[in-house]
N, CA, C and O atoms as a DFTB+ gen file, in Angstrom:
448 C
 N C O
     1  1     -75.867      27.184     -26.689
     2  2     -74.766      27.327     -27.976
     3  2     -74.304      28.433     -27.875
     4  3     -74.938      29.132     -27.084
     5  1     -73.176      29.067     -28.494
     6  2     -72.541      29.964     -28.683
     7  2     -72.272      30.919     -29.849
     8  3     -71.359      30.556     -30.590
     9  1     -72.701      31.722     -30.067
    10  2     -72.921      32.427     -31.060
    11  2     -71.507      33.491     -31.099
    12  3     -71.427      34.382     -30.254
    13  1     -70.509      33.327     -32.058
    14  2     -69.495      34.039     -32.324
    15  2     -69.639      35.037     -33.345
    16  3     -70.343      34.778     -34.320
    17  1     -68.753      36.733     -33.192
    18  2     -68.975      37.204     -34.107
    19  2     -67.850      38.087     -34.333
    20  3     -67.673      39.172     -33.780
    21  1     -66.760      37.275     -35.588
    22  2     -66.072      38.327     -35.840
    23  2     -65.961      39.246     -37.092
    24  3     -66.370      39.110     -38.245
    25  1     -65.073      40.500     -36.292
    26  2     -65.308      41.136     -37.541
    27  2     -63.199      40.975     -37.972
    28  3     -62.216      40.979     -37.232
    29  1     -63.382      40.845     -39.674
    30  2     -61.928      40.371     -40.082
    31  2     -61.678      41.746     -40.840
    32  3     -62.245      42.833     -40.732
    33  1     -60.264      41.168     -41.927
    34  2     -60.153      42.395     -43.072
    35  2     -60.915      40.996     -43.893
    36  3     -60.974      39.778     -43.724
    37  1     -61.597      42.339     -45.170
    38  2     -61.808      41.706     -46.510
    39  2     -61.249      40.881     -46.566
    40  3     -61.843      39.947     -46.027
    41  1     -59.993      40.511     -47.084
    42  2     -58.808      40.323     -47.852
    43  2     -58.637      38.635     -46.825
    44  3     -57.815      37.817     -47.239
    45  1     -59.301      38.370     -45.811
    46  2     -59.111      37.197     -44.404
    47  2     -59.951      36.335     -45.142
    48  3     -59.336      35.420     -45.690
    49  1     -61.493      36.356     -45.368
    50  2     -62.159      36.108     -45.442
    51  2     -62.117      34.304     -46.034
    52  3     -62.512      33.345     -45.372
    53  1     -61.585      34.257     -47.294
    54  2     -61.801      32.522     -47.588
    55  2     -60.645      31.940     -46.693
    56  3     -60.604      30.712     -46.606
    57  1     -59.826      32.581     -46.109
    58  2     -58.802      31.195     -45.095
    59  2     -59.965      31.803     -44.018
    60  3     -59.341      31.823     -42.957
    61  1     -60.685      32.070     -43.871
    62  2     -61.214      32.064     -42.209
    63  2     -62.493      30.965     -42.689
    64  3     -62.637      29.811     -42.285
    65  1     -63.200      31.572     -43.495
    66  2     -63.924      30.615     -44.149
    67  2     -63.678      28.655     -44.138
    68  3     -64.291      27.724     -43.616
    69  1     -62.552      28.761     -44.946
    70  2     -61.557      27.470     -44.934
    71  2     -61.461      27.292     -44.203
    72  3     -61.361      26.099     -43.915
    73  1     -61.417      27.979     -43.495
    74  2     -61.175      26.824     -41.115
    75  2     -62.617      26.509     -40.537
    76  3     -63.015      25.612     -39.794
    77  1     -63.213      27.509     -41.111
    78  2     -64.363      26.921     -40.613
    79  2     -65.493      25.752     -41.275
    80  3     -66.538      25.202     -40.929
    81  1     -64.736      25.761     -42.224
    82  2     -65.674      23.932     -43.441
    83  2     -64.468      22.684     -42.969
    84  3     -64.482      21.457     -43.060
    85  1     -63.303      23.817     -42.352
    86  2     -62.408      22.062     -42.338
    87  2     -63.352      22.306     -40.290
    88  3     -62.514      21.520     -39.848
    89  1     -63.576      22.402     -39.953
    90  2     -64.028      21.892     -38.665
    91  2     -65.933      21.724     -38.864
    92  3     -66.574      21.567     -37.825
    93  1     -66.736      21.776     -40.293
    94  2     -67.892      21.224     -40.119
    95  2     -68.830      22.014     -39.594
    96  3     -69.861      21.631     -39.042
    97  1     -68.234      23.896     -39.882
    98  2     -69.627      25.019     -39.733
    99  2     -69.123      25.539     -41.060
   100  3     -68.328      26.475     -41.149
   101  1     -69.498      25.051     -41.818
   102  2     -70.292      25.607     -43.044
   103  2     -71.160      26.844     -43.345
   104  3     -71.221      27.450     -44.415
   105  1     -71.667      27.044     -42.465
   106  2     -73.177      27.644     -42.172
   107  2     -72.359      29.029     -41.350
   108  3     -71.716      29.137     -40.306
   109  1     -72.726      29.849     -42.305
   110  2     -71.873      31.479     -41.811
   111  2     -72.549      32.898     -42.473
   112  3     -72.603      33.210     -43.663
   113  1     -72.866      33.373     -41.717
   114  2     -73.216      34.871     -41.719
   115  2     -72.621      36.122     -42.571
   116  3     -72.442      36.703     -41.500
   117  1     -72.302      36.765     -43.224
   118  2     -71.172      37.710     -43.519
   119  2     -71.751      38.777     -43.821
   120  3     -72.596      38.848     -44.713
   121  1     -71.348      39.795     -43.078
   122  2     -71.581      41.541     -43.397
   123  2     -70.598      42.145     -43.876
   124  3     -69.456      41.766     -43.617
   125  1     -70.836      43.162     -44.638
   126  2     -70.118      44.673     -45.074
   127  2     -70.702      44.938     -43.946
   128  3     -71.858      45.012     -43.532
   129  1     -69.238      45.115     -43.381
   130  2     -69.444      46.881     -42.174
   131  2     -68.130      47.426     -42.397
   132  3     -67.298      46.926     -43.154
   133  1     -67.960      48.564     -41.648
   134  2     -67.506      50.071     -41.637
   135  2     -67.604      49.976     -40.598
   136  3     -68.728      49.719     -40.167
   137  1     -65.981      50.202     -39.234
   138  2     -65.865      51.215     -38.551
   139  2     -64.445      51.422     -37.917
   140  3     -63.716      50.621     -38.503
   141  1     -63.633      52.197     -36.896
   142  2     -62.711      51.487     -36.434
   143  2     -62.555      51.400     -35.155
   144  3     -63.602      51.508     -34.517
   145  1     -61.275      51.185     -34.349
   146  2     -60.905      50.955     -33.305
   147  2     -60.720      51.757     -32.508
   148  3     -61.497      52.630     -32.124
   149  1     -58.965      51.395     -31.957
   150  2     -58.244      52.362     -30.811
   151  2     -57.581      53.678     -32.093
   152  3     -57.522      54.901     -31.959
   153  1     -57.142      52.760     -33.341
   154  2     -56.135      53.927     -34.394
   155  2     -57.532      54.314     -34.772
   156  3     -57.807      53.356     -35.493
   157  1     -58.804      55.219     -34.771
   158  2     -59.587      55.891     -35.443
   159  2     -58.978      55.841     -36.734
   160  3     -58.349      56.819     -37.138
   161  1     -59.121      54.582     -37.576
   162  2     -58.873      55.549     -39.012
   163  2     -57.566      55.083     -39.506
   164  3     -56.965      54.173     -38.934
   165  1     -57.080      55.719     -40.621
   166  2     -55.928      55.427     -41.360
   167  2     -55.762      57.077     -42.157
   168  3     -56.794      57.746     -42.210
   169  1     -54.520      57.653     -42.726
   170  2     -54.396      58.561     -43.158
   171  2     -53.138      58.315     -44.686
   172  3     -51.980      57.924     -44.828
   173  1     -54.139      58.772     -45.472
   174  2     -53.439      58.177     -47.169
   175  2     -53.155      59.654     -47.913
   176  3     -53.797      60.703     -47.965
   177  1     -52.110      59.291     -48.361
   178  2     -51.820      60.549     -49.748
   179  2     -53.321      59.317     -51.022
   180  3     -53.578      58.186     -51.436
   181  1     -53.644      60.362     -51.016
   182  2     -54.641      60.517     -52.904
   183  2     -54.657      61.834     -53.603
   184  3     -55.216      62.905     -53.365
   185  1     -53.888      61.421     -54.512
   186  2     -53.772      62.412     -55.526
   187  2     -53.143      64.238     -54.727
   188  3     -53.635      65.351     -54.542
   189  1     -51.764      63.509     -54.485
   190  2     -50.914      64.988     -54.095
   191  2     -52.024      65.711     -52.609
   192  3     -52.088      66.878     -52.223
   193  1     -52.718      64.541     -52.114
   194  2     -53.746      65.140     -50.910
   195  2     -53.896      64.948     -49.733
   196  3     -55.073      64.597     -49.813
   197  1     -53.746      64.905     -49.022
   198  2     -53.538      64.041     -47.519
   199  2     -55.309      63.883     -47.153
   200  3     -55.858      64.924     -46.792
   201  1     -56.357      62.338     -47.266
   202  2     -57.116      61.905     -46.611
   203  2     -57.274      61.175     -45.552
   204  3     -56.508      60.277     -45.203
   205  1     -58.663      61.657     -44.764
   206  2     -58.344      60.922     -43.256
   207  2     -59.559      59.357     -44.153
   208  3     -60.293      59.381     -45.141
   209  1     -59.252      58.402     -43.305
   210  2     -60.641      57.267     -43.871
   211  2     -61.050      56.785     -41.908
   212  3     -60.716      55.771     -41.295
   213  1     -61.615      57.629     -41.572
   214  2     -62.190      57.597     -40.073
   215  2     -62.458      55.885     -40.334
   216  3     -61.558      55.071     -40.130
   217  1     -63.985      55.444     -40.869
   218  2     -64.401      53.980     -40.831
   219  2     -64.142      53.520     -41.879
   220  3     -64.613      53.793     -42.983
   221  1     -62.940      52.377     -41.424
   222  2     -62.477      50.883     -42.343
   223  2     -63.417      49.837     -43.156
   224  3     -64.212      49.287     -42.394
   225  1     -63.499      49.531     -44.150
   226  2     -64.113      48.217     -44.551
   227  2     -63.594      46.934     -43.519
   228  3     -62.442      46.909     -43.087
   229  1     -64.332      46.166     -43.280
   230  2     -64.519      44.873     -42.774
   231  2     -65.510      44.135     -42.908
   232  3     -66.550      44.715     -43.220
   233  1     -65.550      42.978     -42.771
   234  2     -66.259      42.526     -42.848
   235  2     -66.792      41.338     -40.961
   236  3     -66.158      41.026     -39.953
   237  1     -68.219      41.096     -41.453
   238  2     -68.651      40.835     -39.865
   239  2     -69.398      39.327     -40.097
   240  3     -70.594      39.247     -40.377
   241  1     -68.478      38.094     -39.931
   242  2     -68.994      36.557     -39.738
   243  2     -69.156      36.644     -38.138
   244  3     -68.489      36.924     -37.142
   245  1     -71.093      36.031     -38.684
   246  2     -71.968      35.014     -38.115
   247  2     -71.827      33.808     -37.782
   248  3     -72.178      33.091     -38.720
   249  1     -71.400      33.083     -36.689
   250  2     -71.458      31.576     -36.576
   251  2     -71.950      30.544     -35.351
   252  3     -71.025      30.383     -34.554
   253  1     -72.684      30.095     -35.132
   254  2     -73.602      29.474     -33.840
   255  2     -72.775      28.170     -34.545
   256  3     -72.595      27.650     -35.646
   257  1     -72.248      27.953     -32.533
   258  2     -71.360      26.578     -32.443
   259  2     -72.117      25.678     -31.321
   260  3     -73.217      25.960     -30.846
   261  1     -71.436      24.696     -31.027
   262  2     -71.782      23.996     -29.712
   263  2     -70.900      24.948     -28.944
   264  3     -70.355      25.906     -29.493
   265  1     -70.732      24.582     -27.276
   266  2     -70.475      25.004     -26.585
   267  2     -69.058      23.988     -26.347
   268  3     -67.991      24.448     -25.940
   269  1     -69.264      22.611     -26.666
   270  2     -67.623      22.162     -26.556
   271  2     -67.027      22.679     -27.815
   272  3     -65.797      22.667     -27.781
   273  1     -67.526      23.111     -28.872
   274  2     -66.373      23.395     -29.837
   275  2     -66.359      24.730     -29.683
   276  3     -66.468      24.921     -30.894
   277  1     -66.313      26.002     -29.172
   278  2     -66.435      27.140     -28.686
   279  2     -64.912      27.964     -29.189
   280  3     -64.704      29.023     -29.781
   281  1     -63.814      26.655     -28.498
   282  2     -62.757      26.801     -28.111
   283  2     -61.584      27.138     -29.592
   284  3     -60.714      27.939     -29.935
   285  1     -62.578      25.434     -30.285
   286  2     -61.375      25.588     -31.422
   287  2     -62.225      26.282     -32.179
   288  3     -61.459      26.829     -32.972
   289  1     -63.118      26.560     -32.408
   290  2     -63.642      27.444     -33.790
   291  2     -63.387      28.874     -33.393
   292  3     -63.425      29.677     -34.325
   293  1     -63.117      29.383     -32.105
   294  2     -62.011      30.794     -32.232
   295  2     -61.454      31.123     -32.059
   296  3     -61.300      32.335     -31.906
   297  1     -60.345      29.854     -31.895
   298  2     -58.692      29.528     -32.724
   299  2     -58.504      29.396     -33.700
   300  3     -57.514      29.996     -34.118
   301  1     -59.132      28.726     -34.493
   302  2     -59.274      28.486     -35.547
   303  2     -59.608      29.899     -36.526
   304  3     -58.726      30.290     -37.291
   305  1     -60.804      30.558     -36.454
   306  2     -61.297      31.613     -36.605
   307  2     -59.943      33.413     -36.330
   308  3     -59.853      34.347     -37.127
   309  1     -59.229      33.272     -35.094
   310  2     -57.964      34.180     -35.153
   311  2     -57.185      33.543     -36.215
   312  3     -56.804      34.112     -37.238
   313  1     -56.975      32.326     -35.902
   314  2     -55.246      32.257     -36.778
   315  2     -55.369      32.872     -38.297
   316  3     -54.632      33.685     -38.855
   317  1     -56.929      31.998     -38.933
   318  2     -56.825      32.326     -39.985
   319  2     -57.054      33.956     -40.239
   320  3     -56.692      34.202     -41.389
   321  1     -57.335      34.661     -39.841
   322  2     -57.976      35.906     -39.890
   323  2     -56.632      36.861     -39.346
   324  3     -56.494      38.048     -39.642
   325  1     -56.030      36.361     -38.802
   326  2     -54.803      37.339     -38.717
   327  2     -53.107      37.293     -39.407
   328  3     -52.219      36.524     -39.774
   329  1     -53.441      38.634     -39.261
   330  2     -51.850      38.743     -40.194
   331  2     -50.681      39.406     -39.863
   332  3     -49.564      39.452     -40.379
   333  1     -51.559      40.281     -38.167
   334  2     -50.396      40.265     -37.530
   335  2     -50.258      42.027     -37.544
   336  3     -49.571      42.572     -36.681
   337  1     -50.728      42.556     -38.236
   338  2     -50.702      44.404     -37.951
   339  2     -51.987      44.935     -37.609
   340  3     -53.004      44.256     -37.752
   341  1     -52.008      46.183     -37.138
   342  2     -53.244      46.489     -36.433
   343  2     -54.178      46.676     -37.465
   344  3     -53.900      47.289     -38.496
   345  1     -55.417      46.108     -37.201
   346  2     -56.900      46.305     -37.509
   347  2     -56.957      45.092     -37.867
   348  3     -57.963      44.919     -38.555
   349  1     -56.324      44.108     -37.723
   350  2     -56.641      42.466     -37.892
   351  2     -58.237      42.579     -37.396
   352  3     -59.025      42.500     -38.338
   353  1     -58.876      42.758     -36.012
   354  2     -60.291      42.546     -35.984
   355  2     -60.800      42.325     -34.763
   356  3     -60.314      43.289     -34.173
   357  1     -61.389      41.785     -34.012
   358  2     -61.494      41.220     -32.955
   359  2     -62.923      39.791     -33.094
   360  3     -63.599      39.424     -34.054
   361  1     -62.881      39.387     -31.801
   362  2     -63.670      38.135     -32.327
   363  2     -64.511      38.280     -30.804
   364  3     -64.007      38.311     -29.682
   365  1     -66.132      38.365     -31.233
   366  2     -66.678      38.511     -29.981
   367  2     -67.480      37.063     -29.690
   368  3     -67.393      36.159     -30.521
   369  1     -68.270      36.896     -28.455
   370  2     -69.044      35.416     -27.838
   371  2     -69.905      35.396     -27.143
   372  3     -69.821      35.540     -25.923
   373  1     -71.044      35.190     -27.859
   374  2     -73.325      35.302     -27.200
   375  2     -73.127      34.116     -26.839
   376  3     -72.541      33.196     -27.410
   377  1     -73.766      34.187     -25.623
   378  2     -74.929      32.659     -25.200
   379  2     -75.766      33.024     -26.181
   380  3     -76.103      34.185     -26.414
   381  1     -76.200      31.818     -26.914
   382  2     -77.674      31.494     -27.495
   383  2     -78.226      30.433     -26.454
   384  3     -77.724      29.433     -25.941
   385  1     -79.513      31.078     -26.346
   386  2     -80.196      29.729     -26.082
   387  2     -81.418      29.438     -26.388
   388  3     -82.262      29.060     -25.575
   389  1     -81.606      29.612     -27.702
   390  2     -82.064      28.743     -29.051
   391  2     -82.179      29.152     -30.453
   392  3     -82.064      30.293     -30.901
   393  1     -82.396      28.183     -31.015
   394  2     -82.358      28.779     -32.679
   395  2     -84.006      27.993     -33.053
   396  3     -84.433      27.032     -32.414
   397  1     -84.611      28.532     -33.993
   398  2     -85.421      27.626     -34.459
   399  2     -85.387      27.556     -36.171
   400  3     -85.702      28.596     -36.750
   401  1     -85.144      26.777     -36.712
   402  2     -85.296      26.894     -38.704
   403  2     -87.400      27.114     -38.856
   404  3     -88.196      26.197     -38.654
   405  1     -87.625      27.984     -39.092
   406  2     -88.543      28.312     -39.737
   407  2     -89.663      27.693     -40.588
   408  3     -90.888      27.577     -40.644
   409  1     -88.694      27.411     -41.125
   410  2     -89.296      26.583     -42.063
   411  2     -89.847      25.457     -41.740
   412  3     -91.001      25.360     -42.158
   413  1     -89.152      23.867     -40.690
   414  2     -89.563      23.201     -40.743
   415  2     -90.424      22.736     -39.050
   416  3     -91.182      21.831     -38.703
   417  1     -89.559      24.344     -38.119
   418  2     -89.902      24.208     -36.565
   419  2     -89.157      23.914     -35.997
   420  3     -89.046      24.422     -34.881
   421  1     -88.245      22.953     -36.431
   422  2     -86.861      22.420     -35.569
   423  2     -86.013      23.520     -34.912
   424  3     -85.242      24.332     -35.423
   425  1     -86.389      23.308     -33.582
   426  2     -85.375      24.144     -32.558
   427  2     -84.249      23.272     -32.158
   428  3     -84.276      22.044     -32.237
   429  1     -83.055      24.123     -31.636
   430  2     -82.200      23.148     -31.257
   431  2     -80.977      23.694     -31.820
   432  3     -80.895      24.899     -32.057
   433  1     -79.897      22.785     -32.080
   434  2     -78.511      22.743     -32.677
   435  2     -79.131      22.388     -34.191
   436  3     -78.837      23.047     -35.188
   437  1     -79.754      21.597     -34.198
   438  2     -80.463      20.953     -35.619
   439  2     -80.791      21.919     -36.158
   440  3     -80.395      21.785     -37.315
   441  1     -81.619      23.485     -35.990
   442  2     -82.227      24.106     -36.981
   443  2     -80.898      25.182     -37.222
   444  3     -81.023      26.324     -37.665
   445  1     -79.974      24.725     -36.937
   446  2     -78.719      25.374     -37.445
   447  2     -78.243      24.746     -38.785
   448  3     -77.225      25.166     -39.336
């Protein structure tokens, strides 16, 4: 199993969730996060003053997938999350050795 963590723009959430549902991966964890990449935030004008926003609001999605579905799920997240502008986000992939459903004790992918 693999864990996919994707940091995306908040406005792309519904498109990404739609793609995950289409691929039969409806279970996802979404967390509101703040941060910046290489651009180190943005500068905006507000009430005539220049303000620097160092940490931008993003969403972090986490989903665990079978190894054989990894490529198509990552591709779907990237395509649905892309706007083509700086700050679209990143996708990270991690190895998952096991998962256990607390209520029943079932382990492996059946626990997801």
